[in-house]
DSSP file (Angstrom, degrees, kcal/mol; ACC not computed):
  #  RESIDUE AA STRUCTURE BP1 BP2  ACC     N-H-->O    O-->H-N    N-H-->O    O-->H-N    TCO  KAPPA ALPHA  PHI   PSI    X-CA   Y-CA   Z-CA
    1    1 A L              0   0    0      0, 0.0     2,-0.4     0, 0.0    22,-0.2   0.000 360.0 360.0 360.0 132.3   92.0   93.7  118.9
    2    2 A K  E     -A   22   0A   0     20,-1.9    20,-3.0     0, 0.0     2,-0.4  -0.999 360.0-122.2-136.1 133.8   92.5   90.7  116.5
    3    3 A T  E     +A   21   0A   0     -2,-0.4    18,-0.3    18,-0.2     3,-0.1  -0.638  30.3 176.8 -71.7 125.3   95.3   88.1  116.5
    4    4 A S  E     -     0   0A   0     16,-3.1     2,-0.3    -2,-0.4    -1,-0.2   0.904  57.6 -11.4 -95.5 -60.7   97.1   88.2  113.1
    5    5 A I  E     -A   20   0A   0     15,-0.9    15,-2.4     2,-0.0     2,-0.4  -0.928  48.5-150.7-139.8 160.8   99.9   85.7  113.4
    6    6 A K  E     -A   19   0A   0     -2,-0.3     2,-0.4    13,-0.2    13,-0.2  -0.995  13.4-168.1-130.6 135.8  101.9   83.5  115.9
    7    7 A I  E     -A   18   0A   0     11,-3.1    11,-2.6    -2,-0.4     3,-0.1  -0.990  16.4-135.1-126.0 122.6  105.5   82.6  115.4
    8    8 A S        -     0   0    0     -2,-0.4     5,-0.1     9,-0.2     8,-0.1  -0.385  49.5 -72.1 -70.5 156.3  107.3   79.9  117.5
    9    9 A A  S    S+     0   0    0      6,-0.2     2,-0.3     5,-0.1     8,-0.2  -0.203  71.6 152.0 -45.5 132.1  110.8   80.8  118.8
   10   10 A C    > > -     0   0    0      6,-0.4     5,-2.7    -3,-0.1     3,-0.6  -0.950  59.2 -88.5-154.4 178.1  113.4   80.7  116.0
   11   11 A Q  G > 5S+     0   0    0     -2,-0.3     3,-1.6     1,-0.2    50,-0.1   0.901 122.1  53.1 -56.3 -44.1  116.6   82.2  114.9
   12   12 A E  G 3 5S+     0   0    0      1,-0.3    -1,-0.2     2,-0.1    52,-0.1   0.786 111.1  47.1 -65.8 -26.8  115.0   85.2  113.1
   13   13 A T  G X 5S-     0   0    0     -3,-0.6     3,-1.5    -5,-0.1    -1,-0.3   0.210 115.1-115.2-101.3  15.2  113.1   86.1  116.4
   14   14 A Y  T < 5S-     0   0    0     -3,-1.6    -3,-0.2     1,-0.3    -2,-0.1   0.896  74.6 -52.7  53.0  42.5  116.2   85.7  118.5
   15   15 A G  T 3 <S+     0   0    0     -5,-2.7     2,-0.4     1,-0.2    -1,-0.3   0.562 107.9 131.2  75.9   9.8  114.6   82.8  120.3
   16   16 A E    <   -     0   0    0     -3,-1.5    -6,-0.4    -6,-0.4     2,-0.3  -0.771  57.7-129.3 -99.2 137.6  111.4   84.7  121.2
   17   17 A H        -     0   0    0     -2,-0.4     2,-0.4    -8,-0.2    -9,-0.2  -0.667  33.2-158.5 -73.6 139.1  107.9   83.5  120.7
   18   18 A V  E     -A    7   0A   0    -11,-2.6   -11,-3.1    -2,-0.3     2,-0.4  -0.989  20.2-179.1-131.6 133.7  106.0   86.2  119.0
   19   19 A Q  E     -A    6   0A   0     -2,-0.4     2,-0.4   -13,-0.2   -13,-0.2  -0.999  14.1-157.4-125.0 131.8  102.3   87.0  118.7
   20   20 A V  E     -A    5   0A   0    -15,-2.4   -16,-3.1    -2,-0.4   -15,-0.9  -0.914   5.6-165.0-114.3 139.7  101.1   89.9  116.6
   21   21 A Y  E     -A    3   0A   0     -2,-0.4     2,-0.5   -18,-0.3   -18,-0.2  -0.818  11.2-143.4-116.3 156.2   97.8   91.7  117.0
   22   22 A I  E     -A    2   0A   0    -20,-3.0   -20,-1.9    -2,-0.3     2,-0.4  -0.986  19.7-179.4-117.8 127.7   95.9   94.1  114.8
   23   23 A C        -     0   0    0     -2,-0.5     2,-0.5   -22,-0.2    -2,-0.0  -0.995  12.6-162.0-131.3 130.9   94.0   97.0  116.3
   24   24 A V        +     0   0    0     -2,-0.4     2,-0.3     2,-0.0    -2,-0.0  -0.966  26.1 158.4-112.7 128.2   92.0   99.7  114.5
   25   25 A T        -     0   0    0     -2,-0.5     4,-0.1     2,-0.1    -2,-0.0  -0.985  45.1-154.1-144.9 152.7   91.2  102.8  116.4
   26   26 A D  S    S+     0   0    0     -2,-0.3    -1,-0.1     2,-0.1     2,-0.1   0.414  74.1 100.1-101.5  -3.2   90.3  106.4  116.0
   27   27 A D  S    S-     0   0    0      1,-0.1     2,-0.2    -3,-0.0    -2,-0.1  -0.383  87.7 -90.9 -76.1 160.7   91.8  107.2  119.4
   28   28 A A        -     0   0    0     -2,-0.1     2,-0.3     1,-0.1    -1,-0.1  -0.527  39.3-124.9 -68.6 136.0   95.3  108.7  119.7
   29   29 A I        -     0   0    0     -2,-0.2     2,-0.4    -4,-0.1    -1,-0.1  -0.670  25.2-164.3 -85.0 135.4   98.1  106.2  120.0
   30   30 A K        -     0   0    0     -2,-0.3     2,-0.2     2,-0.0    56,-0.0  -0.988   7.2-146.9-118.3 127.3  100.2  106.7  123.1
   31   31 A I        -     0   0    0     -2,-0.4     2,-0.7    55,-0.2     8,-0.1  -0.615  18.5-118.2 -91.8 157.5  103.6  105.0  123.4
   32   32 A N    >>  -     0   0    0     -2,-0.2     4,-2.1     1,-0.1     3,-2.0  -0.862  20.4-159.2 -91.4 107.6  105.2  103.8  126.6
   33   33 A L  T 34 S+     0   0    0     -2,-0.7    -1,-0.1     1,-0.3    -2,-0.0   0.637  90.7  62.8 -68.1 -13.1  108.4  105.8  127.0
   34   34 A E  T 34 S+     0   0    0      1,-0.1    -1,-0.3     3,-0.0     3,-0.1   0.625 111.2  38.6 -83.2 -13.9  109.8  103.2  129.3
   35   35 A E  T <4 S+     0   0    0     -3,-2.0     2,-0.3     1,-0.4    -2,-0.2   0.848 129.6   8.2 -99.3 -50.4  109.6  100.7  126.3
   36   36 A I     <  -     0   0    0     -4,-2.1    -1,-0.4     1,-0.1     3,-0.1  -0.930  57.0-137.7-135.8 158.1  110.6  102.9  123.4
   37   37 A S  S    S-     0   0    0     -2,-0.3     2,-0.3     1,-0.2    -4,-0.1   0.710  83.7  -4.9 -90.1 -21.6  112.0  106.3  122.9
   38   38 A E        -     0   0    0     -6,-0.1     2,-0.3     2,-0.0    -1,-0.2  -0.985  56.1-153.9-160.3 169.3  109.8  107.2  119.8
   39   39 A G        +     0   0    0     -2,-0.3    47,-2.5    -3,-0.1     2,-0.3  -0.987  11.5 177.8-148.1 152.4  107.2  105.9  117.4
   40   40 A A  E     -B   85   0B   0     -2,-0.3     2,-0.4    45,-0.3    45,-0.3  -0.960  23.9-125.5-151.4 160.2  106.2  106.8  113.9
   41   41 A F  E     -B   84   0B   0     43,-3.4    43,-2.0    -2,-0.3     2,-0.4  -0.912  26.5-179.7-109.8 138.7  103.7  105.6  111.2
   42   42 A F        -     0   0    0     -2,-0.4    40,-0.1    41,-0.2    41,-0.1  -0.993  31.3-107.7-136.7 147.5  104.8  104.6  107.7
   43   43 A S     >  -     0   0    0     -2,-0.4     4,-1.9    38,-0.2     5,-0.1  -0.315  30.0-117.6 -65.2 153.4  102.9  103.4  104.7
   44   44 A L  H  > S+     0   0    0     35,-0.3     4,-2.5     1,-0.2     5,-0.2   0.871 117.9  55.6 -61.9 -35.9  103.3   99.8  103.7
   45   45 A A  H  > S+     0   0    0     32,-0.5     4,-2.4    34,-0.3    -1,-0.2   0.924 107.3  48.8 -60.7 -47.2  104.8  101.0  100.4
   46   46 A Q  H  > S+     0   0    0      2,-0.2     4,-2.4     1,-0.2    -2,-0.2   0.863 112.1  48.8 -66.7 -37.4  107.4  103.1  102.2
   47   47 A I  H  X S+     0   0    0     -4,-1.9     4,-3.0     2,-0.2     5,-0.2   0.948 111.3  48.3 -65.5 -48.6  108.4  100.2  104.5
   48   48 A Q  H  X S+     0   0    0     -4,-2.5     4,-1.8     2,-0.2    -2,-0.2   0.887 112.2  50.4 -60.9 -39.0  108.7   97.8  101.5
   49   49 A K  H  X S+     0   0    0     -4,-2.4     4,-2.4     2,-0.2    -1,-0.2   0.952 111.7  47.5 -56.8 -54.6  110.8  100.5   99.7
   50   50 A E  H  X S+     0   0    0     -4,-2.4     4,-3.1     1,-0.2    -2,-0.2   0.886 108.9  55.1 -53.1 -47.0  113.1  100.9  102.8
   51   51 A L  H  < S+     0   0    0     -4,-3.0    -1,-0.2     1,-0.2    -2,-0.2   0.882 112.2  42.7 -54.9 -41.6  113.4   97.1  103.1
   52   52 A S  H  < S+     0   0    0     -4,-1.8    -2,-0.2    -5,-0.2    -1,-0.2   0.848 119.4  42.9 -83.2 -29.3  114.6   96.8   99.5
   53   53 A I  H  < S+     0   0    0     -4,-2.4    -2,-0.2     1,-0.2    -3,-0.2   0.913 134.8   9.8 -76.4 -44.2  117.0   99.8   99.7
   54   54 A N    ><  +     0   0    0     -4,-3.1     3,-1.6    -5,-0.2     4,-0.2  -0.525  63.2 164.8-140.4  67.4  118.5   99.3  103.1
   55   55 A P  G >  S+     0   0    0      0, 0.0     3,-1.7     0, 0.0    -1,-0.1   0.766  72.2  70.3 -55.0 -30.1  117.6   95.9  104.5
   56   56 A A  G 3  S+     0   0    0      1,-0.3    -5,-0.1    -5,-0.0     4,-0.1   0.753  86.7  66.3 -65.6 -22.4  120.5   96.1  107.2
   57   57 A Q  G <  S+     0   0    0     -3,-1.6     2,-0.4    -7,-0.2    -1,-0.3   0.577  95.6  70.5 -79.5  -4.1  118.5   98.9  109.1
   58   58 A F  S <  S-     0   0    0     -3,-1.7     2,-0.0    -4,-0.2     0, 0.0  -0.877  84.3-121.6-113.1 144.4  115.8   96.3  109.9
   59   59 A T     >  -     0   0    0     -2,-0.4     4,-2.1     1,-0.1     5,-0.1  -0.341  26.7-114.8 -74.0 162.6  116.1   93.4  112.3
   60   60 A S  H  > S+     0   0    0      1,-0.2     4,-2.0     2,-0.2     5,-0.2   0.854 117.6  56.7 -66.4 -31.4  115.5   89.8  111.1
   61   61 A S  H  > S+     0   0    0      2,-0.2     4,-2.5     1,-0.2     5,-0.2   0.929 106.2  47.6 -66.2 -42.8  112.4   89.7  113.3
   62   62 A F  H  > S+     0   0    0      1,-0.2     4,-2.9     2,-0.2     5,-0.2   0.925 112.3  49.6 -66.3 -42.1  110.9   92.7  111.7
   63   63 A K  H  X S+     0   0    0     -4,-2.1     4,-1.8     2,-0.2    -1,-0.2   0.884 113.4  45.8 -58.8 -41.5  111.5   91.4  108.2
   64   64 A L  H  X S+     0   0    0     -4,-2.0     4,-1.5     2,-0.2    -2,-0.2   0.898 117.1  44.6 -68.3 -44.7  110.0   88.0  109.1
   65   65 A L  H  X S+     0   0    0     -4,-2.5     4,-3.0     2,-0.2     5,-0.3   0.903 111.1  52.2 -65.7 -47.2  107.0   89.7  110.8
   66   66 A F  H  X S+     0   0    0     -4,-2.9     4,-2.2    -5,-0.2    -2,-0.2   0.922 113.2  43.9 -59.8 -47.6  106.3   92.3  108.1
   67   67 A N  H  X S+     0   0    0     -4,-1.8     4,-1.8    -5,-0.2    -1,-0.2   0.871 116.2  46.5 -70.6 -34.6  106.3   89.8  105.3
   68   68 A Q  H  X S+     0   0    0     -4,-1.5     4,-3.1    -5,-0.2    -2,-0.2   0.919 113.9  47.9 -71.1 -44.7  104.1   87.3  107.2
   69   69 A I  H  X S+     0   0    0     -4,-3.0     4,-2.2     2,-0.2     5,-0.2   0.926 112.6  48.8 -56.0 -52.5  101.7   89.9  108.4
   70   70 A R  H  <>S+     0   0    0     -4,-2.2     5,-2.0    -5,-0.3     4,-0.3   0.869 116.4  42.4 -61.9 -40.2  101.3   91.4  104.9
   71   71 A D  H  <5S+     0   0    0     -4,-1.8     3,-0.4     3,-0.2    -1,-0.2   0.892 115.5  48.2 -75.8 -42.2  100.8   88.0  103.4
   72   72 A A  H  <5S+     0   0    0     -4,-3.1    -2,-0.2     1,-0.2    -3,-0.2   0.821 118.1  40.4 -66.5 -28.2   98.4   86.7  106.1
   73   73 A E  T  <5S-     0   0    0     -4,-2.2    -1,-0.2    -5,-0.2    -2,-0.2   0.493 104.5-130.0 -98.2  -5.9   96.3   89.8  106.1
   74   74 A N  T   5 -     0   0    0     -3,-0.4     2,-0.3    -4,-0.3    -3,-0.2   0.928  40.1-176.7  53.6  47.4   96.4   90.1  102.3
   75   75 A I      < -     0   0    0     -5,-2.0     2,-0.3    -6,-0.2    -1,-0.2  -0.617  21.9-135.4 -82.0 128.8   97.4   93.7  102.7
   76   76 A S    >   -     0   0    0     -2,-0.3     3,-1.1     1,-0.1   -32,-0.2  -0.659   6.0-142.0 -80.4 134.8   97.8   95.8   99.5
   77   77 A L  T 3  S+     0   0    0     -2,-0.3   -32,-0.5     1,-0.2    -1,-0.1   0.566 101.9  64.1 -71.2  -6.4  101.0   98.0   99.4
   78   78 A N  T 3  S+     0   0    0    -34,-0.1    -1,-0.2   -33,-0.1     3,-0.1   0.555  72.9 121.4 -86.7 -12.0   98.8  100.5   97.7
   79   79 A K    <   -     0   0    0     -3,-1.1     2,-0.4     1,-0.1   -35,-0.3  -0.217  69.7-118.1 -56.3 135.2   96.5  101.0  100.7
   80   80 A I        +     0   0    0    -37,-0.1     2,-0.3   -36,-0.1    -1,-0.1  -0.651  44.9 168.6 -78.6 127.1   96.4  104.6  101.9
   81   81 A E        -     0   0    0     -2,-0.4     2,-0.2    -3,-0.1   -38,-0.2  -0.933  38.2 -93.6-136.1 158.2   97.7  104.8  105.5
   82   82 A F        -     0   0    0     -2,-0.3     2,-0.4   -40,-0.1     0, 0.0  -0.498  36.6-165.2 -70.2 143.6   98.7  107.6  107.8
   83   83 A E        +     0   0    0     -2,-0.2     2,-0.2   -41,-0.1   -41,-0.2  -0.990  36.3  76.5-127.5 141.3  102.3  108.5  108.0
   84   84 A G  E    S-B   41   0B   0    -43,-2.0   -43,-3.4    -2,-0.4     2,-0.1  -0.838  73.9 -48.8 148.2 176.9  104.0  110.6  110.7
   85   85 A K  E      B   40   0B   0    -45,-0.3   -45,-0.3    -2,-0.2    -2,-0.0  -0.415 360.0 360.0 -78.0 152.0  105.3  110.7  114.2
   86   86 A I              0   0    0    -47,-2.5   -55,-0.2    -2,-0.1   -46,-0.1   0.340 360.0 360.0 -78.8 360.0  103.4  109.5  117.3
């Protein structure tokens, strides 16, 4: 588990302090159904495409975090990643 970025409370995060972690695992990811109803994986390229086509479907927090994490981690949008439902 690695800390990626920290963001102080601001308008884009709806007044919440945010800390993002990066984790690499070969284990199956299990979601907490008390927290979210479903989860899925998307490639960075697909997320970037969806952000440009339909930005209204994403919260301001997500847009801020996605761009900062991508830039902070120097992540290539061409990187091959798993896509699918959890």
